[in-house]
Every structure is written in C-alpha cells, then in structure tokens.
PDB file of N, CA, C and O in Angstrom:
ATOM      1  N   MET A   1      31.598 -11.665 -18.967  1.00  0.00           N
ATOM      2  CA  MET A   1      30.442 -10.860 -18.682  1.00  0.00           C
ATOM      3  C   MET A   1      29.244 -11.446 -19.410  1.00  0.00           C
ATOM      4  O   MET A   1      29.333 -11.800 -20.586  1.00  0.00           O
ATOM      5  N   THR A   2      28.127 -11.545 -18.709  1.00  0.00           N
ATOM      6  CA  THR A   2      26.909 -12.091 -19.272  1.00  0.00           C
ATOM      7  C   THR A   2      25.869 -10.990 -19.395  1.00  0.00           C
ATOM      8  O   THR A   2      25.693 -10.178 -18.487  1.00  0.00           O
ATOM      9  N   ILE A   3      25.196 -10.976 -20.513  1.00  0.00           N
ATOM     10  CA  ILE A   3      24.146  -9.984 -20.734  1.00  0.00           C
ATOM     11  C   ILE A   3      22.806 -10.704 -20.678  1.00  0.00           C
ATOM     12  O   ILE A   3      22.573 -11.664 -21.412  1.00  0.00           O
ATOM     13  N   LEU A   4      21.938 -10.235 -19.807  1.00  0.00           N
ATOM     14  CA  LEU A   4      20.599 -10.805 -19.694  1.00  0.00           C
ATOM     15  C   LEU A   4      19.662  -9.911 -20.492  1.00  0.00           C
ATOM     16  O   LEU A   4      19.334  -8.801 -20.070  1.00  0.00           O
ATOM     17  N   ASP A   5      19.238 -10.404 -21.642  1.00  0.00           N
ATOM     18  CA  ASP A   5      18.470  -9.541 -22.544  1.00  0.00           C
ATOM     19  C   ASP A   5      17.043 -10.021 -22.785  1.00  0.00           C
ATOM     20  O   ASP A   5      16.349  -9.476 -23.644  1.00  0.00           O
ATOM     21  N   ASN A   6      16.595 -11.026 -22.047  1.00  0.00           N
ATOM     22  CA  ASN A   6      15.197 -11.412 -22.201  1.00  0.00           C
ATOM     23  C   ASN A   6      14.530 -11.481 -20.832  1.00  0.00           C
ATOM     24  O   ASN A   6      15.215 -11.677 -19.828  1.00  0.00           O
ATOM     25  N   PRO A   7      13.229 -11.328 -20.769  1.00  0.00           N
ATOM     26  CA  PRO A   7      12.531 -11.270 -19.477  1.00  0.00           C
ATOM     27  C   PRO A   7      12.701 -12.529 -18.627  1.00  0.00           C
ATOM     28  O   PRO A   7      12.761 -12.442 -17.401  1.00  0.00           O
ATOM     29  N   GLN A   8      12.780 -13.697 -19.265  1.00  0.00           N
ATOM     30  CA  GLN A   8      12.917 -14.934 -18.501  1.00  0.00           C
ATOM     31  C   GLN A   8      14.275 -14.984 -17.792  1.00  0.00           C
ATOM     32  O   GLN A   8      14.347 -15.391 -16.633  1.00  0.00           O
ATOM     33  N   ALA A   9      15.330 -14.583 -18.463  1.00  0.00           N
ATOM     34  CA  ALA A   9      16.658 -14.581 -17.860  1.00  0.00           C
ATOM     35  C   ALA A   9      16.741 -13.563 -16.725  1.00  0.00           C
ATOM     36  O   ALA A   9      17.372 -13.828 -15.702  1.00  0.00           O
ATOM     37  N   ILE A  10      16.124 -12.429 -16.893  1.00  0.00           N
ATOM     38  CA  ILE A  10      16.127 -11.391 -15.855  1.00  0.00           C
ATOM     39  C   ILE A  10      15.382 -11.888 -14.621  1.00  0.00           C
ATOM     40  O   ILE A  10      15.845 -11.691 -13.498  1.00  0.00           O
ATOM     41  N   GLU A  11      14.237 -12.529 -14.820  1.00  0.00           N
ATOM     42  CA  GLU A  11      13.458 -13.058 -13.699  1.00  0.00           C
ATOM     43  C   GLU A  11      14.222 -14.168 -12.977  1.00  0.00           C
ATOM     44  O   GLU A  11      14.202 -14.238 -11.748  1.00  0.00           O
ATOM     45  N   LEU A  12      14.889 -15.028 -13.729  1.00  0.00           N
ATOM     46  CA  LEU A  12      15.678 -16.097 -13.121  1.00  0.00           C
ATOM     47  C   LEU A  12      16.818 -15.516 -12.286  1.00  0.00           C
ATOM     48  O   LEU A  12      17.092 -16.001 -11.188  1.00  0.00           O
ATOM     49  N   TYR A  13      17.476 -14.493 -12.795  1.00  0.00           N
ATOM     50  CA  TYR A  13      18.563 -13.840 -12.056  1.00  0.00           C
ATOM     51  C   TYR A  13      18.026 -13.185 -10.782  1.00  0.00           C
ATOM     52  O   TYR A  13      18.665 -13.256  -9.733  1.00  0.00           O
ATOM     53  N   ARG A  14      16.868 -12.555 -10.870  1.00  0.00           N
ATOM     54  CA  ARG A  14      16.268 -11.909  -9.705  1.00  0.00           C
ATOM     55  C   ARG A  14      15.921 -12.931  -8.635  1.00  0.00           C
ATOM     56  O   ARG A  14      16.170 -12.705  -7.451  1.00  0.00           O
ATOM     57  N   LEU A  15      15.342 -14.065  -9.053  1.00  0.00           N
ATOM     58  CA  LEU A  15      15.018 -15.122  -8.096  1.00  0.00           C
ATOM     59  C   LEU A  15      16.281 -15.681  -7.444  1.00  0.00           C
ATOM     60  O   LEU A  15      16.297 -15.952  -6.243  1.00  0.00           O
ATOM     61  N   ALA A  16      17.334 -15.852  -8.234  1.00  0.00           N
ATOM     62  CA  ALA A  16      18.593 -16.361  -7.694  1.00  0.00           C
ATOM     63  C   ALA A  16      19.183 -15.376  -6.677  1.00  0.00           C
ATOM     64  O   ALA A  16      19.762 -15.790  -5.672  1.00  0.00           O
ATOM     65  N   THR A  17      19.035 -14.093  -6.938  1.00  0.00           N
ATOM     66  CA  THR A  17      19.523 -13.072  -6.012  1.00  0.00           C
ATOM     67  C   THR A  17      18.724 -13.088  -4.713  1.00  0.00           C
ATOM     68  O   THR A  17      19.296 -12.989  -3.627  1.00  0.00           O
ATOM     69  N   LEU A  18      17.403 -13.213  -4.825  1.00  0.00           N
ATOM     70  CA  LEU A  18      16.571 -13.294  -3.625  1.00  0.00           C
ATOM     71  C   LEU A  18      16.862 -14.569  -2.850  1.00  0.00           C
ATOM     72  O   LEU A  18      16.826 -14.568  -1.620  1.00  0.00           O
ATOM     73  N   ARG A  19      17.149 -15.655  -3.555  1.00  0.00           N
ATOM     74  CA  ARG A  19      17.501 -16.917  -2.890  1.00  0.00           C
ATOM     75  C   ARG A  19      18.789 -16.739  -2.088  1.00  0.00           C
ATOM     76  O   ARG A  19      18.881 -17.207  -0.953  1.00  0.00           O
ATOM     77  N   ALA A  20      19.774 -16.072  -2.663  1.00  0.00           N
ATOM     78  CA  ALA A  20      21.033 -15.832  -1.956  1.00  0.00           C
ATOM     79  C   ALA A  20      20.801 -14.959  -0.722  1.00  0.00           C
ATOM     80  O   ALA A  20      21.396 -15.199   0.328  1.00  0.00           O
ATOM     81  N   ALA A  21      19.940 -13.950  -0.846  1.00  0.00           N
ATOM     82  CA  ALA A  21      19.629 -13.088   0.293  1.00  0.00           C
ATOM     83  C   ALA A  21      18.902 -13.873   1.382  1.00  0.00           C
ATOM     84  O   ALA A  21      19.133 -13.648   2.570  1.00  0.00           O
ATOM     85  N   LEU A  22      18.024 -14.795   0.981  1.00  0.00           N
ATOM     86  CA  LEU A  22      17.314 -15.623   1.957  1.00  0.00           C
ATOM     87  C   LEU A  22      18.287 -16.528   2.702  1.00  0.00           C
ATOM     88  O   LEU A  22      18.151 -16.721   3.910  1.00  0.00           O
ATOM     89  N   ARG A  23      19.262 -17.083   1.997  1.00  0.00           N
ATOM     90  CA  ARG A  23      20.277 -17.909   2.660  1.00  0.00           C
ATOM     91  C   ARG A  23      21.011 -17.107   3.725  1.00  0.00           C
ATOM     92  O   ARG A  23      21.274 -17.615   4.815  1.00  0.00           O
ATOM     93  N   LEU A  24      21.344 -15.853   3.415  1.00  0.00           N
ATOM     94  CA  LEU A  24      22.016 -15.005   4.394  1.00  0.00           C
ATOM     95  C   LEU A  24      21.103 -14.692   5.579  1.00  0.00           C
ATOM     96  O   LEU A  24      21.565 -14.625   6.718  1.00  0.00           O
ATOM     97  N   GLU A  25      19.816 -14.504   5.316  1.00  0.00           N
ATOM     98  CA  GLU A  25      18.866 -14.254   6.398  1.00  0.00           C
ATOM     99  C   GLU A  25      18.763 -15.458   7.320  1.00  0.00           C
ATOM    100  O   GLU A  25      18.618 -15.300   8.532  1.00  0.00           O
ATOM    101  N   ILE A  26      18.836 -16.653   6.761  1.00  0.00           N
ATOM    102  CA  ILE A  26      18.786 -17.861   7.579  1.00  0.00           C
ATOM    103  C   ILE A  26      19.983 -17.908   8.528  1.00  0.00           C
ATOM    104  O   ILE A  26      19.859 -18.378   9.659  1.00  0.00           O
ATOM    105  N   PHE A  27      21.138 -17.425   8.074  1.00  0.00           N
ATOM    106  CA  PHE A  27      22.330 -17.382   8.914  1.00  0.00           C
ATOM    107  C   PHE A  27      22.328 -16.197   9.877  1.00  0.00           C
ATOM    108  O   PHE A  27      23.236 -16.079  10.699  1.00  0.00           O
ATOM    109  N   GLY A  28      21.328 -15.316   9.795  1.00  0.00           N
ATOM    110  CA  GLY A  28      21.195 -14.241  10.759  1.00  0.00           C
ATOM    111  C   GLY A  28      21.542 -12.858  10.255  1.00  0.00           C
ATOM    112  O   GLY A  28      21.457 -11.892  11.014  1.00  0.00           O
ATOM    113  N   LEU A  29      21.930 -12.733   8.998  1.00  0.00           N
ATOM    114  CA  LEU A  29      22.275 -11.427   8.461  1.00  0.00           C
ATOM    115  C   LEU A  29      21.009 -10.718   7.994  1.00  0.00           C
ATOM    116  O   LEU A  29      20.252 -11.260   7.189  1.00  0.00           O
ATOM    117  N   GLY A  30      20.781  -9.516   8.496  1.00  0.00           N
ATOM    118  CA  GLY A  30      19.593  -8.763   8.129  1.00  0.00           C
ATOM    119  C   GLY A  30      19.868  -7.780   7.017  1.00  0.00           C
ATOM    120  O   GLY A  30      21.002  -7.630   6.562  1.00  0.00           O
ATOM    121  N   ARG A  31      18.812  -7.114   6.587  1.00  0.00           N
ATOM    122  CA  ARG A  31      18.949  -6.088   5.570  1.00  0.00           C
ATOM    123  C   ARG A  31      17.910  -5.013   5.830  1.00  0.00           C
ATOM    124  O   ARG A  31      16.963  -5.221   6.589  1.00  0.00           O
ATOM    125  N   ARG A  32      18.089  -3.891   5.212  1.00  0.00           N
ATOM    126  CA  ARG A  32      17.123  -2.805   5.368  1.00  0.00           C
ATOM    127  C   ARG A  32      15.890  -3.103   4.537  1.00  0.00           C
ATOM    128  O   ARG A  32      15.957  -3.803   3.526  1.00  0.00           O
ATOM    129  N   GLY A  33      14.790  -2.575   4.966  1.00  0.00           N
ATOM    130  CA  GLY A  33      13.567  -2.750   4.195  1.00  0.00           C
ATOM    131  C   GLY A  33      12.976  -4.142   4.370  1.00  0.00           C
ATOM    132  O   GLY A  33      13.228  -4.822   5.365  1.00  0.00           O
ATOM    133  N   GLN A  34      12.201  -4.540   3.405  1.00  0.00           N
ATOM    134  CA  GLN A  34      11.502  -5.814   3.457  1.00  0.00           C
ATOM    135  C   GLN A  34      12.487  -6.972   3.273  1.00  0.00           C
ATOM    136  O   GLN A  34      13.404  -6.899   2.454  1.00  0.00           O
ATOM    137  N   SER A  35      12.285  -8.020   4.034  1.00  0.00           N
ATOM    138  CA  SER A  35      13.197  -9.159   3.951  1.00  0.00           C
ATOM    139  C   SER A  35      12.973  -9.948   2.667  1.00  0.00           C
ATOM    140  O   SER A  35      11.898  -9.890   2.069  1.00  0.00           O
ATOM    141  N   ALA A  36      13.995 -10.680   2.254  1.00  0.00           N
ATOM    142  CA  ALA A  36      13.877 -11.537   1.078  1.00  0.00           C
ATOM    143  C   ALA A  36      12.818 -12.606   1.325  1.00  0.00           C
ATOM    144  O   ALA A  36      12.092 -12.992   0.409  1.00  0.00           O
ATOM    145  N   TYR A  37      12.735 -13.079   2.561  1.00  0.00           N
ATOM    146  CA  TYR A  37      11.727 -14.060   2.953  1.00  0.00           C
ATOM    147  C   TYR A  37      10.318 -13.515   2.679  1.00  0.00           C
ATOM    148  O   TYR A  37       9.486 -14.211   2.097  1.00  0.00           O
ATOM    149  N   ALA A  38      10.058 -12.301   3.088  1.00  0.00           N
ATOM    150  CA  ALA A  38       8.745 -11.692   2.878  1.00  0.00           C
ATOM    151  C   ALA A  38       8.468 -11.446   1.398  1.00  0.00           C
ATOM    152  O   ALA A  38       7.349 -11.661   0.932  1.00  0.00           O
ATOM    153  N   ILE A  39       9.474 -10.999   0.661  1.00  0.00           N
ATOM    154  CA  ILE A  39       9.307 -10.747  -0.773  1.00  0.00           C
ATOM    155  C   ILE A  39       8.971 -12.036  -1.508  1.00  0.00           C
ATOM    156  O   ILE A  39       8.056 -12.063  -2.330  1.00  0.00           O
ATOM    157  N   LEU A  40       9.709 -13.107  -1.214  1.00  0.00           N
ATOM    158  CA  LEU A  40       9.468 -14.386  -1.886  1.00  0.00           C
ATOM    159  C   LEU A  40       8.100 -14.946  -1.540  1.00  0.00           C
ATOM    160  O   LEU A  40       7.398 -15.457  -2.413  1.00  0.00           O
ATOM    161  N   LYS A  41       7.716 -14.855  -0.271  1.00  0.00           N
ATOM    162  CA  LYS A  41       6.390 -15.347   0.118  1.00  0.00           C
ATOM    163  C   LYS A  41       5.292 -14.573  -0.596  1.00  0.00           C
ATOM    164  O   LYS A  41       4.314 -15.164  -1.054  1.00  0.00           O
ATOM    165  N   GLN A  42       5.444 -13.270  -0.694  1.00  0.00           N
ATOM    166  CA  GLN A  42       4.436 -12.428  -1.317  1.00  0.00           C
ATOM    167  C   GLN A  42       4.359 -12.662  -2.820  1.00  0.00           C
ATOM    168  O   GLN A  42       3.264 -12.803  -3.366  1.00  0.00           O
ATOM    169  N   GLU A  43       5.488 -12.705  -3.490  1.00  0.00           N
ATOM    170  CA  GLU A  43       5.497 -12.791  -4.946  1.00  0.00           C
ATOM    171  C   GLU A  43       5.219 -14.194  -5.478  1.00  0.00           C
ATOM    172  O   GLU A  43       4.575 -14.352  -6.516  1.00  0.00           O
ATOM    173  N   LEU A  44       5.703 -15.209  -4.768  1.00  0.00           N
ATOM    174  CA  LEU A  44       5.539 -16.577  -5.256  1.00  0.00           C
ATOM    175  C   LEU A  44       4.368 -17.306  -4.614  1.00  0.00           C
ATOM    176  O   LEU A  44       3.949 -18.361  -5.091  1.00  0.00           O
ATOM    177  N   GLY A  45       3.847 -16.746  -3.539  1.00  0.00           N
ATOM    178  CA  GLY A  45       2.719 -17.373  -2.870  1.00  0.00           C
ATOM    179  C   GLY A  45       3.098 -18.630  -2.101  1.00  0.00           C
ATOM    180  O   GLY A  45       2.248 -19.488  -1.868  1.00  0.00           O
ATOM    181  N   VAL A  46       4.362 -18.753  -1.703  1.00  0.00           N
ATOM    182  CA  VAL A  46       4.808 -19.911  -0.941  1.00  0.00           C
ATOM    183  C   VAL A  46       4.594 -19.646   0.544  1.00  0.00           C
ATOM    184  O   VAL A  46       4.500 -18.498   0.979  1.00  0.00           O
ATOM    185  N   LYS A  47       4.518 -20.723   1.307  1.00  0.00           N
ATOM    186  CA  LYS A  47       4.285 -20.601   2.747  1.00  0.00           C
ATOM    187  C   LYS A  47       5.269 -21.471   3.491  1.00  0.00           C
ATOM    188  O   LYS A  47       5.846 -22.404   2.932  1.00  0.00           O
ATOM    189  N   GLY A  48       5.453 -21.154   4.761  1.00  0.00           N
ATOM    190  CA  GLY A  48       6.286 -21.976   5.617  1.00  0.00           C
ATOM    191  C   GLY A  48       7.421 -21.196   6.239  1.00  0.00           C
ATOM    192  O   GLY A  48       7.485 -19.969   6.159  1.00  0.00           O
ATOM    193  N   SER A  49       8.320 -21.951   6.865  1.00  0.00           N
ATOM    194  CA  SER A  49       9.483 -21.350   7.513  1.00  0.00           C
ATOM    195  C   SER A  49      10.483 -20.897   6.454  1.00  0.00           C
ATOM    196  O   SER A  49      10.317 -21.165   5.264  1.00  0.00           O
ATOM    197  N   ARG A  50      11.513 -20.212   6.906  1.00  0.00           N
ATOM    198  CA  ARG A  50      12.535 -19.746   5.964  1.00  0.00           C
ATOM    199  C   ARG A  50      13.174 -20.912   5.217  1.00  0.00           C
ATOM    200  O   ARG A  50      13.431 -20.829   4.016  1.00  0.00           O
ATOM    201  N   GLU A  51      13.427 -21.998   5.942  1.00  0.00           N
ATOM    202  CA  GLU A  51      14.060 -23.158   5.318  1.00  0.00           C
ATOM    203  C   GLU A  51      13.148 -23.811   4.271  1.00  0.00           C
ATOM    204  O   GLU A  51      13.610 -24.205   3.200  1.00  0.00           O
ATOM    205  N   SER A  52      11.866 -23.920   4.584  1.00  0.00           N
ATOM    206  CA  SER A  52      10.951 -24.537   3.613  1.00  0.00           C
ATOM    207  C   SER A  52      10.722 -23.620   2.415  1.00  0.00           C
ATOM    208  O   SER A  52      10.558 -24.099   1.293  1.00  0.00           O
ATOM    209  N   VAL A  53      10.709 -22.317   2.641  1.00  0.00           N
ATOM    210  CA  VAL A  53      10.587 -21.375   1.520  1.00  0.00           C
ATOM    211  C   VAL A  53      11.818 -21.480   0.636  1.00  0.00           C
ATOM    212  O   VAL A  53      11.703 -21.428  -0.589  1.00  0.00           O
ATOM    213  N   LEU A  54      13.002 -21.627   1.238  1.00  0.00           N
ATOM    214  CA  LEU A  54      14.229 -21.796   0.458  1.00  0.00           C
ATOM    215  C   LEU A  54      14.152 -23.052  -0.407  1.00  0.00           C
ATOM    216  O   LEU A  54      14.536 -23.023  -1.576  1.00  0.00           O
ATOM    217  N   ALA A  55      13.661 -24.146   0.156  1.00  0.00           N
ATOM    218  CA  ALA A  55      13.535 -25.390  -0.607  1.00  0.00           C
ATOM    219  C   ALA A  55      12.554 -25.217  -1.765  1.00  0.00           C
ATOM    220  O   ALA A  55      12.793 -25.724  -2.861  1.00  0.00           O
ATOM    221  N   GLN A  56      11.452 -24.505  -1.529  1.00  0.00           N
ATOM    222  CA  GLN A  56      10.467 -24.270  -2.583  1.00  0.00           C
ATOM    223  C   GLN A  56      11.038 -23.373  -3.682  1.00  0.00           C
ATOM    224  O   GLN A  56      10.781 -23.601  -4.864  1.00  0.00           O
ATOM    225  N   VAL A  57      11.799 -22.370  -3.303  1.00  0.00           N
ATOM    226  CA  VAL A  57      12.416 -21.474  -4.282  1.00  0.00           C
ATOM    227  C   VAL A  57      13.449 -22.238  -5.106  1.00  0.00           C
ATOM    228  O   VAL A  57      13.551 -22.034  -6.315  1.00  0.00           O
ATOM    229  N   ASN A  58      14.212 -23.111  -4.461  1.00  0.00           N
ATOM    230  CA  ASN A  58      15.170 -23.940  -5.193  1.00  0.00           C
ATOM    231  C   ASN A  58      14.465 -24.778  -6.247  1.00  0.00           C
ATOM    232  O   ASN A  58      14.950 -24.896  -7.372  1.00  0.00           O
ATOM    233  N   ALA A  59      13.329 -25.358  -5.895  1.00  0.00           N
ATOM    234  CA  ALA A  59      12.573 -26.172  -6.840  1.00  0.00           C
ATOM    235  C   ALA A  59      12.059 -25.319  -8.004  1.00  0.00           C
ATOM    236  O   ALA A  59      12.084 -25.757  -9.154  1.00  0.00           O
ATOM    237  N   ILE A  60      11.599 -24.113  -7.708  1.00  0.00           N
ATOM    238  CA  ILE A  60      11.095 -23.223  -8.767  1.00  0.00           C
ATOM    239  C   ILE A  60      12.222 -22.831  -9.704  1.00  0.00           C
ATOM    240  O   ILE A  60      12.040 -22.828 -10.921  1.00  0.00           O
ATOM    241  N   ILE A  61      13.387 -22.499  -9.155  1.00  0.00           N
ATOM    242  CA  ILE A  61      14.520 -22.116  -9.998  1.00  0.00           C
ATOM    243  C   ILE A  61      14.968 -23.277 -10.872  1.00  0.00           C
ATOM    244  O   ILE A  61      15.270 -23.084 -12.050  1.00  0.00           O
ATOM    245  N   GLU A  62      15.013 -24.478 -10.312  1.00  0.00           N
ATOM    246  CA  GLU A  62      15.388 -25.649 -11.107  1.00  0.00           C
ATOM    247  C   GLU A  62      14.415 -25.890 -12.254  1.00  0.00           C
ATOM    248  O   GLU A  62      14.827 -26.259 -13.354  1.00  0.00           O
ATOM    249  N   SER A  63      13.124 -25.682 -12.000  1.00  0.00           N
ATOM    250  CA  SER A  63      12.134 -25.883 -13.065  1.00  0.00           C
ATOM    251  C   SER A  63      12.242 -24.815 -14.157  1.00  0.00           C
ATOM    252  O   SER A  63      11.957 -25.087 -15.323  1.00  0.00           O
ATOM    253  N   LEU A  64      12.651 -23.608 -13.782  1.00  0.00           N
ATOM    254  CA  LEU A  64      12.792 -22.529 -14.763  1.00  0.00           C
ATOM    255  C   LEU A  64      14.057 -22.694 -15.603  1.00  0.00           C
ATOM    256  O   LEU A  64      14.096 -22.248 -16.749  1.00  0.00           O
ATOM    257  N   GLU A  65      15.084 -23.324 -15.051  1.00  0.00           N
ATOM    258  CA  GLU A  65      16.348 -23.475 -15.768  1.00  0.00           C
ATOM    259  C   GLU A  65      16.248 -24.477 -16.899  1.00  0.00           C
ATOM    260  O   GLU A  65      17.031 -24.414 -17.847  1.00  0.00           O
ATOM    261  N   LEU A  66      15.298 -25.407 -16.823  1.00  0.00           N
ATOM    262  CA  LEU A  66      15.177 -26.427 -17.864  1.00  0.00           C
ATOM    263  C   LEU A  66      14.606 -25.813 -19.071  1.00  0.00           C
ATOM    264  O   LEU A  66      14.415 -26.494 -20.078  1.00  0.00           O
TER     265      LEU A  66
END
C-alpha cells in the first residue's frame, strides 16, 4: 500500500488516472459526466485529437516523475 502525502504525488496520481481514462475513451469506452479528454484539455491547456492529447499528457507525466 502506498500513501500519497504530498501535493505533487497526489497531482501525479490524478494525472495518471486521467491518462488511463483517456486511453479507455480512445478504445470507445465512455463515462458519465465530462470526459477525461475534456478535463485534460481544460486543465492542462493542451490541444489536438485524443491521441495527441495522450502523447502530450505522457510527456508531462514523464517530466513530473523526474
């Protein structure tokens, strides 16, 4: 069990969760409410198709992990 006790770790976990939801959306699985694609575009200010947003989110997560 891992405990996320600082804001940076919590934000990284949240981004990873949204990334996983976006991957599912790309495969056609929907969800209630606002899509992960829309949330990521709004919060991170990224643009493009679902695939390009996924690539941009991957790059952001990699930069945060270092």
